[in-house]
PDB file of N, CA, C and O in Angstrom, chain B, residues numbered from 101:
ATOM      1  N   MET B 101      -8.696 -12.359  10.330  1.00  0.00           N
ATOM      2  CA  MET B 101      -8.727 -13.368   9.293  1.00  0.00           C
ATOM      3  C   MET B 101      -9.101 -12.710   7.980  1.00  0.00           C
ATOM      4  O   MET B 101      -9.975 -11.843   7.936  1.00  0.00           O
ATOM      5  N   LEU B 102      -8.450 -13.115   6.927  1.00  0.00           N
ATOM      6  CA  LEU B 102      -8.677 -12.540   5.606  1.00  0.00           C
ATOM      7  C   LEU B 102      -8.628 -13.665   4.583  1.00  0.00           C
ATOM      8  O   LEU B 102      -7.722 -14.498   4.609  1.00  0.00           O
ATOM      9  N   ALA B 103      -9.588 -13.685   3.698  1.00  0.00           N
ATOM     10  CA  ALA B 103      -9.581 -14.646   2.593  1.00  0.00           C
ATOM     11  C   ALA B 103      -9.608 -13.851   1.302  1.00  0.00           C
ATOM     12  O   ALA B 103     -10.434 -12.954   1.137  1.00  0.00           O
ATOM     13  N   ILE B 104      -8.710 -14.175   0.393  1.00  0.00           N
ATOM     14  CA  ILE B 104      -8.675 -13.474  -0.889  1.00  0.00           C
ATOM     15  C   ILE B 104      -8.625 -14.477  -2.031  1.00  0.00           C
ATOM     16  O   ILE B 104      -8.102 -15.583  -1.892  1.00  0.00           O
ATOM     17  N   ARG B 105      -9.177 -14.067  -3.150  1.00  0.00           N
ATOM     18  CA  ARG B 105      -9.091 -14.872  -4.369  1.00  0.00           C
ATOM     19  C   ARG B 105      -8.017 -14.239  -5.243  1.00  0.00           C
ATOM     20  O   ARG B 105      -8.008 -13.029  -5.465  1.00  0.00           O
ATOM     21  N   LEU B 106      -7.131 -15.065  -5.725  1.00  0.00           N
ATOM     22  CA  LEU B 106      -6.052 -14.593  -6.581  1.00  0.00           C
ATOM     23  C   LEU B 106      -6.215 -15.182  -7.971  1.00  0.00           C
ATOM     24  O   LEU B 106      -6.752 -16.280  -8.123  1.00  0.00           O
ATOM     25  N   PRO B 107      -5.760 -14.465  -8.983  1.00  0.00           N
ATOM     26  CA  PRO B 107      -5.730 -15.071 -10.316  1.00  0.00           C
ATOM     27  C   PRO B 107      -4.867 -16.338 -10.282  1.00  0.00           C
ATOM     28  O   PRO B 107      -3.909 -16.426  -9.514  1.00  0.00           O
ATOM     29  N   GLN B 108      -5.211 -17.295 -11.108  1.00  0.00           N
ATOM     30  CA  GLN B 108      -4.522 -18.584 -11.096  1.00  0.00           C
ATOM     31  C   GLN B 108      -3.018 -18.435 -11.257  1.00  0.00           C
ATOM     32  O   GLN B 108      -2.254 -19.130 -10.587  1.00  0.00           O
ATOM     33  N   GLU B 109      -2.583 -17.541 -12.133  1.00  0.00           N
ATOM     34  CA  GLU B 109      -1.147 -17.348 -12.359  1.00  0.00           C
ATOM     35  C   GLU B 109      -0.442 -16.904 -11.077  1.00  0.00           C
ATOM     36  O   GLU B 109       0.640 -17.398 -10.759  1.00  0.00           O
ATOM     37  N   ILE B 110      -1.049 -15.979 -10.348  1.00  0.00           N
ATOM     38  CA  ILE B 110      -0.460 -15.489  -9.101  1.00  0.00           C
ATOM     39  C   ILE B 110      -0.455 -16.590  -8.050  1.00  0.00           C
ATOM     40  O   ILE B 110       0.528 -16.758  -7.329  1.00  0.00           O
ATOM     41  N   GLU B 111      -1.544 -17.335  -7.959  1.00  0.00           N
ATOM     42  CA  GLU B 111      -1.633 -18.457  -7.023  1.00  0.00           C
ATOM     43  C   GLU B 111      -0.523 -19.477  -7.302  1.00  0.00           C
ATOM     44  O   GLU B 111       0.105 -19.988  -6.374  1.00  0.00           O
ATOM     45  N   GLU B 112      -0.290 -19.766  -8.577  1.00  0.00           N
ATOM     46  CA  GLU B 112       0.755 -20.726  -8.952  1.00  0.00           C
ATOM     47  C   GLU B 112       2.145 -20.193  -8.592  1.00  0.00           C
ATOM     48  O   GLU B 112       2.991 -20.938  -8.096  1.00  0.00           O
ATOM     49  N   ARG B 113       2.371 -18.922  -8.840  1.00  0.00           N
ATOM     50  CA  ARG B 113       3.667 -18.332  -8.484  1.00  0.00           C
ATOM     51  C   ARG B 113       3.882 -18.357  -6.980  1.00  0.00           C
ATOM     52  O   ARG B 113       4.973 -18.675  -6.505  1.00  0.00           O
ATOM     53  N   LEU B 114       2.843 -18.022  -6.238  1.00  0.00           N
ATOM     54  CA  LEU B 114       2.918 -18.027  -4.787  1.00  0.00           C
ATOM     55  C   LEU B 114       3.172 -19.439  -4.254  1.00  0.00           C
ATOM     56  O   LEU B 114       3.987 -19.631  -3.352  1.00  0.00           O
ATOM     57  N   SER B 115       2.480 -20.407  -4.810  1.00  0.00           N
ATOM     58  CA  SER B 115       2.679 -21.808  -4.408  1.00  0.00           C
ATOM     59  C   SER B 115       4.093 -22.273  -4.713  1.00  0.00           C
ATOM     60  O   SER B 115       4.717 -22.953  -3.899  1.00  0.00           O
ATOM     61  N   ALA B 116       4.596 -21.911  -5.878  1.00  0.00           N
ATOM     62  CA  ALA B 116       5.954 -22.307  -6.255  1.00  0.00           C
ATOM     63  C   ALA B 116       6.983 -21.691  -5.312  1.00  0.00           C
ATOM     64  O   ALA B 116       7.911 -22.370  -4.872  1.00  0.00           O
ATOM     65  N   LEU B 117       6.822 -20.422  -5.006  1.00  0.00           N
ATOM     66  CA  LEU B 117       7.740 -19.750  -4.094  1.00  0.00           C
ATOM     67  C   LEU B 117       7.706 -20.410  -2.721  1.00  0.00           C
ATOM     68  O   LEU B 117       8.749 -20.652  -2.113  1.00  0.00           O
ATOM     69  N   ALA B 118       6.514 -20.696  -2.243  1.00  0.00           N
ATOM     70  CA  ALA B 118       6.370 -21.327  -0.929  1.00  0.00           C
ATOM     71  C   ALA B 118       7.037 -22.704  -0.905  1.00  0.00           C
ATOM     72  O   ALA B 118       7.755 -23.033   0.039  1.00  0.00           O
ATOM     73  N   SER B 119       6.802 -23.492  -1.927  1.00  0.00           N
ATOM     74  CA  SER B 119       7.385 -24.835  -1.921  1.00  0.00           C
ATOM     75  C   SER B 119       8.900 -24.809  -2.096  1.00  0.00           C
ATOM     76  O   SER B 119       9.603 -25.657  -1.547  1.00  0.00           O
ATOM     77  N   GLN B 120       9.401 -23.848  -2.853  1.00  0.00           N
ATOM     78  CA  GLN B 120      10.852 -23.745  -3.066  1.00  0.00           C
ATOM     79  C   GLN B 120      11.594 -23.257  -1.831  1.00  0.00           C
ATOM     80  O   GLN B 120      12.772 -23.564  -1.646  1.00  0.00           O
ATOM     81  N   THR B 121      10.915 -22.508  -0.999  1.00  0.00           N
ATOM     82  CA  THR B 121      11.590 -21.905   0.150  1.00  0.00           C
ATOM     83  C   THR B 121      11.212 -22.536   1.489  1.00  0.00           C
ATOM     84  O   THR B 121      11.840 -22.249   2.509  1.00  0.00           O
ATOM     85  N   GLY B 122      10.199 -23.386   1.491  1.00  0.00           N
ATOM     86  CA  GLY B 122       9.779 -24.018   2.732  1.00  0.00           C
ATOM     87  C   GLY B 122       8.935 -23.113   3.623  1.00  0.00           C
ATOM     88  O   GLY B 122       8.686 -23.447   4.781  1.00  0.00           O
ATOM     89  N   ARG B 123       8.505 -22.003   3.112  1.00  0.00           N
ATOM     90  CA  ARG B 123       7.617 -21.113   3.861  1.00  0.00           C
ATOM     91  C   ARG B 123       6.197 -21.303   3.338  1.00  0.00           C
ATOM     92  O   ARG B 123       5.976 -21.959   2.320  1.00  0.00           O
ATOM     93  N   THR B 124       5.240 -20.716   4.054  1.00  0.00           N
ATOM     94  CA  THR B 124       3.846 -20.868   3.640  1.00  0.00           C
ATOM     95  C   THR B 124       3.437 -19.750   2.680  1.00  0.00           C
ATOM     96  O   THR B 124       4.062 -18.692   2.622  1.00  0.00           O
ATOM     97  N   LYS B 125       2.373 -20.019   1.935  1.00  0.00           N
ATOM     98  CA  LYS B 125       1.809 -18.976   1.079  1.00  0.00           C
ATOM     99  C   LYS B 125       1.327 -17.811   1.933  1.00  0.00           C
ATOM    100  O   LYS B 125       1.442 -16.652   1.534  1.00  0.00           O
ATOM    101  N   THR B 126       0.790 -18.118   3.102  1.00  0.00           N
ATOM    102  CA  THR B 126       0.324 -17.078   4.019  1.00  0.00           C
ATOM    103  C   THR B 126       1.472 -16.160   4.419  1.00  0.00           C
ATOM    104  O   THR B 126       1.296 -14.944   4.503  1.00  0.00           O
ATOM    105  N   TYR B 127       2.635 -16.729   4.665  1.00  0.00           N
ATOM    106  CA  TYR B 127       3.801 -15.920   5.036  1.00  0.00           C
ATOM    107  C   TYR B 127       4.093 -14.888   3.940  1.00  0.00           C
ATOM    108  O   TYR B 127       4.270 -13.703   4.223  1.00  0.00           O
ATOM    109  N   TYR B 128       4.140 -15.349   2.700  1.00  0.00           N
ATOM    110  CA  TYR B 128       4.476 -14.434   1.599  1.00  0.00           C
ATOM    111  C   TYR B 128       3.360 -13.427   1.320  1.00  0.00           C
ATOM    112  O   TYR B 128       3.643 -12.281   0.971  1.00  0.00           O
ATOM    113  N   ALA B 129       2.119 -13.828   1.467  1.00  0.00           N
ATOM    114  CA  ALA B 129       1.014 -12.881   1.289  1.00  0.00           C
ATOM    115  C   ALA B 129       1.095 -11.794   2.351  1.00  0.00           C
ATOM    116  O   ALA B 129       0.927 -10.611   2.053  1.00  0.00           O
ATOM    117  N   ARG B 130       1.353 -12.196   3.587  1.00  0.00           N
ATOM    118  CA  ARG B 130       1.468 -11.227   4.683  1.00  0.00           C
ATOM    119  C   ARG B 130       2.641 -10.279   4.446  1.00  0.00           C
ATOM    120  O   ARG B 130       2.513  -9.071   4.642  1.00  0.00           O
ATOM    121  N   GLU B 131       3.777 -10.823   4.026  1.00  0.00           N
ATOM    122  CA  GLU B 131       4.954  -9.993   3.751  1.00  0.00           C
ATOM    123  C   GLU B 131       4.677  -8.980   2.641  1.00  0.00           C
ATOM    124  O   GLU B 131       5.071  -7.818   2.742  1.00  0.00           O
ATOM    125  N   ALA B 132       4.003  -9.419   1.591  1.00  0.00           N
ATOM    126  CA  ALA B 132       3.688  -8.515   0.475  1.00  0.00           C
ATOM    127  C   ALA B 132       2.775  -7.386   0.942  1.00  0.00           C
ATOM    128  O   ALA B 132       2.977  -6.228   0.576  1.00  0.00           O
ATOM    129  N   ILE B 133       1.785  -7.718   1.739  1.00  0.00           N
ATOM    130  CA  ILE B 133       0.862  -6.696   2.244  1.00  0.00           C
ATOM    131  C   ILE B 133       1.597  -5.713   3.137  1.00  0.00           C
ATOM    132  O   ILE B 133       1.447  -4.502   2.979  1.00  0.00           O
ATOM    133  N   LEU B 134       2.383  -6.214   4.066  1.00  0.00           N
ATOM    134  CA  LEU B 134       3.120  -5.333   4.974  1.00  0.00           C
ATOM    135  C   LEU B 134       4.080  -4.424   4.224  1.00  0.00           C
ATOM    136  O   LEU B 134       4.239  -3.253   4.570  1.00  0.00           O
ATOM    137  N   LYS B 135       4.720  -4.969   3.194  1.00  0.00           N
ATOM    138  CA  LYS B 135       5.700  -4.187   2.430  1.00  0.00           C
ATOM    139  C   LYS B 135       5.038  -3.032   1.685  1.00  0.00           C
ATOM    140  O   LYS B 135       5.627  -1.957   1.567  1.00  0.00           O
ATOM    141  N   HIS B 136       3.836  -3.237   1.189  1.00  0.00           N
ATOM    142  CA  HIS B 136       3.200  -2.239   0.327  1.00  0.00           C
ATOM    143  C   HIS B 136       2.112  -1.422   1.006  1.00  0.00           C
ATOM    144  O   HIS B 136       1.665  -0.419   0.450  1.00  0.00           O
ATOM    145  N   LEU B 137       1.683  -1.818   2.172  1.00  0.00           N
ATOM    146  CA  LEU B 137       0.591  -1.122   2.839  1.00  0.00           C
ATOM    147  C   LEU B 137       0.934   0.331   3.143  1.00  0.00           C
ATOM    148  O   LEU B 137       0.106   1.216   2.926  1.00  0.00           O
ATOM    149  N   GLU B 138       2.130   0.588   3.637  1.00  0.00           N
ATOM    150  CA  GLU B 138       2.509   1.965   3.971  1.00  0.00           C
ATOM    151  C   GLU B 138       2.514   2.852   2.729  1.00  0.00           C
ATOM    152  O   GLU B 138       2.058   3.995   2.780  1.00  0.00           O
ATOM    153  N   ASP B 139       3.027   2.331   1.615  1.00  0.00           N
ATOM    154  CA  ASP B 139       3.019   3.107   0.371  1.00  0.00           C
ATOM    155  C   ASP B 139       1.594   3.399  -0.088  1.00  0.00           C
ATOM    156  O   ASP B 139       1.301   4.499  -0.557  1.00  0.00           O
ATOM    157  N   MET B 140       0.717   2.421   0.048  1.00  0.00           N
ATOM    158  CA  MET B 140      -0.670   2.624  -0.355  1.00  0.00           C
ATOM    159  C   MET B 140      -1.354   3.640   0.551  1.00  0.00           C
ATOM    160  O   MET B 140      -2.132   4.467   0.075  1.00  0.00           O
ATOM    161  N   GLU B 141      -1.072   3.587   1.855  1.00  0.00           N
ATOM    162  CA  GLU B 141      -1.629   4.570   2.779  1.00  0.00           C
ATOM    163  C   GLU B 141      -1.138   5.973   2.435  1.00  0.00           C
ATOM    164  O   GLU B 141      -1.921   6.923   2.421  1.00  0.00           O
ATOM    165  N   ASP B 142       0.164   6.100   2.158  1.00  0.00           N
ATOM    166  CA  ASP B 142       0.723   7.406   1.805  1.00  0.00           C
ATOM    167  C   ASP B 142       0.084   7.958   0.537  1.00  0.00           C
ATOM    168  O   ASP B 142      -0.237   9.144   0.469  1.00  0.00           O
ATOM    169  N   ALA B 143      -0.099   7.112  -0.456  1.00  0.00           N
ATOM    170  CA  ALA B 143      -0.707   7.555  -1.712  1.00  0.00           C
ATOM    171  C   ALA B 143      -2.147   8.003  -1.479  1.00  0.00           C
ATOM    172  O   ALA B 143      -2.574   9.020  -2.025  1.00  0.00           O
ATOM    173  N   TYR B 144      -2.894   7.257  -0.677  1.00  0.00           N
ATOM    174  CA  TYR B 144      -4.270   7.618  -0.392  1.00  0.00           C
ATOM    175  C   TYR B 144      -4.335   8.959   0.346  1.00  0.00           C
ATOM    176  O   TYR B 144      -5.142   9.824   0.004  1.00  0.00           O
ATOM    177  N   LEU B 145      -3.486   9.123   1.353  1.00  0.00           N
ATOM    178  CA  LEU B 145      -3.475  10.374   2.106  1.00  0.00           C
ATOM    179  C   LEU B 145      -3.063  11.556   1.231  1.00  0.00           C
ATOM    180  O   LEU B 145      -3.598  12.654   1.385  1.00  0.00           O
ATOM    181  N   ALA B 146      -2.125  11.344   0.323  1.00  0.00           N
ATOM    182  CA  ALA B 146      -1.708  12.408  -0.591  1.00  0.00           C
ATOM    183  C   ALA B 146      -2.860  12.792  -1.519  1.00  0.00           C
ATOM    184  O   ALA B 146      -3.082  13.975  -1.773  1.00  0.00           O
ATOM    185  N   ASP B 147      -3.594  11.797  -2.026  1.00  0.00           N
ATOM    186  CA  ASP B 147      -4.750  12.078  -2.884  1.00  0.00           C
ATOM    187  C   ASP B 147      -5.816  12.867  -2.125  1.00  0.00           C
ATOM    188  O   ASP B 147      -6.407  13.803  -2.663  1.00  0.00           O
ATOM    189  N   GLU B 148      -6.054  12.482  -0.878  1.00  0.00           N
ATOM    190  CA  GLU B 148      -7.034  13.189  -0.059  1.00  0.00           C
ATOM    191  C   GLU B 148      -6.600  14.638   0.185  1.00  0.00           C
ATOM    192  O   GLU B 148      -7.416  15.556   0.097  1.00  0.00           O
ATOM    193  N   ALA B 149      -5.327  14.838   0.487  1.00  0.00           N
ATOM    194  CA  ALA B 149      -4.815  16.189   0.713  1.00  0.00           C
ATOM    195  C   ALA B 149      -4.944  17.027  -0.551  1.00  0.00           C
ATOM    196  O   ALA B 149      -5.329  18.194  -0.481  1.00  0.00           O
ATOM    197  N   MET B 150      -4.630  16.451  -1.697  1.00  0.00           N
ATOM    198  CA  MET B 150      -4.733  17.179  -2.961  1.00  0.00           C
ATOM    199  C   MET B 150      -6.185  17.545  -3.248  1.00  0.00           C
ATOM    200  O   MET B 150      -6.456  18.639  -3.742  1.00  0.00           O
ATOM    201  N   SER B 151      -7.107  16.664  -2.951  1.00  0.00           N
ATOM    202  CA  SER B 151      -8.528  16.963  -3.151  1.00  0.00           C
ATOM    203  C   SER B 151      -8.970  18.123  -2.266  1.00  0.00           C
ATOM    204  O   SER B 151      -9.724  18.990  -2.707  1.00  0.00           O
ATOM    205  N   ARG B 152      -8.502  18.141  -1.015  1.00  0.00           N
ATOM    206  CA  ARG B 152      -8.861  19.242  -0.108  1.00  0.00           C
ATOM    207  C   ARG B 152      -8.276  20.558  -0.605  1.00  0.00           C
ATOM    208  O   ARG B 152      -8.929  21.598  -0.517  1.00  0.00           O
ATOM    209  N   ILE B 153      -7.061  20.526  -1.123  1.00  0.00           N
ATOM    210  CA  ILE B 153      -6.425  21.737  -1.647  1.00  0.00           C
ATOM    211  C   ILE B 153      -7.194  22.247  -2.869  1.00  0.00           C
ATOM    212  O   ILE B 153      -7.489  23.438  -2.973  1.00  0.00           O
ATOM    213  N   LYS B 154      -7.515  21.335  -3.793  1.00  0.00           N
ATOM    214  CA  LYS B 154      -8.225  21.727  -5.009  1.00  0.00           C
ATOM    215  C   LYS B 154      -9.615  22.273  -4.713  1.00  0.00           C
ATOM    216  O   LYS B 154     -10.097  23.159  -5.419  1.00  0.00           O
ATOM    217  N   SER B 155     -10.262  21.752  -3.677  1.00  0.00           N
ATOM    218  CA  SER B 155     -11.615  22.208  -3.354  1.00  0.00           C
ATOM    219  C   SER B 155     -11.614  23.471  -2.493  1.00  0.00           C
ATOM    220  O   SER B 155     -12.669  24.047  -2.224  1.00  0.00           O
ATOM    221  N   GLY B 156     -10.429  23.896  -2.065  1.00  0.00           N
ATOM    222  CA  GLY B 156     -10.335  25.098  -1.244  1.00  0.00           C
ATOM    223  C   GLY B 156     -10.541  24.844   0.237  1.00  0.00           C
ATOM    224  O   GLY B 156     -10.616  25.792   1.018  1.00  0.00           O
ATOM    225  N   ASN B 157     -10.632  23.587   0.639  1.00  0.00           N
ATOM    226  CA  ASN B 157     -10.816  23.242   2.048  1.00  0.00           C
ATOM    227  C   ASN B 157      -9.499  23.156   2.813  1.00  0.00           C
ATOM    228  O   ASN B 157      -9.491  22.954   4.027  1.00  0.00           O
ATOM    229  N   SER B 158      -8.410  23.307   2.110  1.00  0.00           N
ATOM    230  CA  SER B 158      -7.097  23.286   2.743  1.00  0.00           C
ATOM    231  C   SER B 158      -6.223  24.297   2.019  1.00  0.00           C
ATOM    232  O   SER B 158      -6.444  24.581   0.842  1.00  0.00           O
ATOM    233  N   VAL B 159      -5.251  24.831   2.703  1.00  0.00           N
ATOM    234  CA  VAL B 159      -4.430  25.894   2.140  1.00  0.00           C
ATOM    235  C   VAL B 159      -2.967  25.463   2.117  1.00  0.00           C
ATOM    236  O   VAL B 159      -2.486  24.799   3.035  1.00  0.00           O
ATOM    237  N   LEU B 160      -2.275  25.847   1.062  1.00  0.00           N
ATOM    238  CA  LEU B 160      -0.837  25.620   0.993  1.00  0.00           C
ATOM    239  C   LEU B 160      -0.120  26.807   1.617  1.00  0.00           C
ATOM    240  O   LEU B 160      -0.520  27.956   1.429  1.00  0.00           O
ATOM    241  N   LEU B 161       0.924  26.524   2.350  1.00  0.00           N
ATOM    242  CA  LEU B 161       1.716  27.587   2.958  1.00  0.00           C
ATOM    243  C   LEU B 161       3.031  27.737   2.220  1.00  0.00           C
ATOM    244  O   LEU B 161       3.625  26.750   1.786  1.00  0.00           O
ATOM    245  N   ASP B 162       3.481  28.963   2.079  1.00  0.00           N
ATOM    246  CA  ASP B 162       4.781  29.251   1.513  1.00  0.00           C
ATOM    247  C   ASP B 162       5.834  28.771   2.507  1.00  0.00           C
ATOM    248  O   ASP B 162       5.598  28.795   3.715  1.00  0.00           O
ATOM    249  N   HIS B 163       6.983  28.341   2.019  1.00  0.00           N
ATOM    250  CA  HIS B 163       8.019  27.822   2.926  1.00  0.00           C
ATOM    251  C   HIS B 163       8.478  28.875   3.947  1.00  0.00           C
ATOM    252  O   HIS B 163       8.892  28.533   5.054  1.00  0.00           O
ATOM    253  N   LYS B 164       8.401  30.134   3.569  1.00  0.00           N
ATOM    254  CA  LYS B 164       8.753  31.190   4.521  1.00  0.00           C
ATOM    255  C   LYS B 164       7.768  31.239   5.688  1.00  0.00           C
ATOM    256  O   LYS B 164       8.162  31.433   6.838  1.00  0.00           O
ATOM    257  N   ASP B 165       6.486  31.062   5.380  1.00  0.00           N
ATOM    258  CA  ASP B 165       5.473  31.048   6.430  1.00  0.00           C
ATOM    259  C   ASP B 165       5.656  29.837   7.363  1.00  0.00           C
ATOM    260  O   ASP B 165       5.424  29.939   8.568  1.00  0.00           O
ATOM    261  N   VAL B 166       6.062  28.722   6.814  1.00  0.00           N
ATOM    262  CA  VAL B 166       6.279  27.528   7.621  1.00  0.00           C
ATOM    263  C   VAL B 166       7.449  27.766   8.602  1.00  0.00           C
ATOM    264  O   VAL B 166       7.366  27.380   9.768  1.00  0.00           O
ATOM    265  N   TRP B 167       8.513  28.387   8.135  1.00  0.00           N
ATOM    266  CA  TRP B 167       9.691  28.595   8.988  1.00  0.00           C
ATOM    267  C   TRP B 167       9.431  29.638  10.068  1.00  0.00           C
ATOM    268  O   TRP B 167      10.104  29.655  11.098  1.00  0.00           O
ATOM    269  N   GLU B 168       8.459  30.501   9.830  1.00  0.00           N
ATOM    270  CA  GLU B 168       8.129  31.507  10.851  1.00  0.00           C
ATOM    271  C   GLU B 168       7.303  30.829  11.883  1.00  0.00           C
ATOM    272  O   GLU B 168       6.892  31.459  12.857  1.00  0.00           O
TER     273      GLU B 168
END
């Protein structure tokens, strides 16, 4: 279960979309989260990897080393 507060403008847009399409606001909120969650996870993991590289805790390999 998740409860979120949305800015009034977003709430109104979500309500309008739901009423125009016959779906629930929950349906569209869930769809939006599912659509963007993977991108957000990828961005977070990329930031973490870059931090490890910059701090010297991780090493970059040359493409030749990877193929070997």
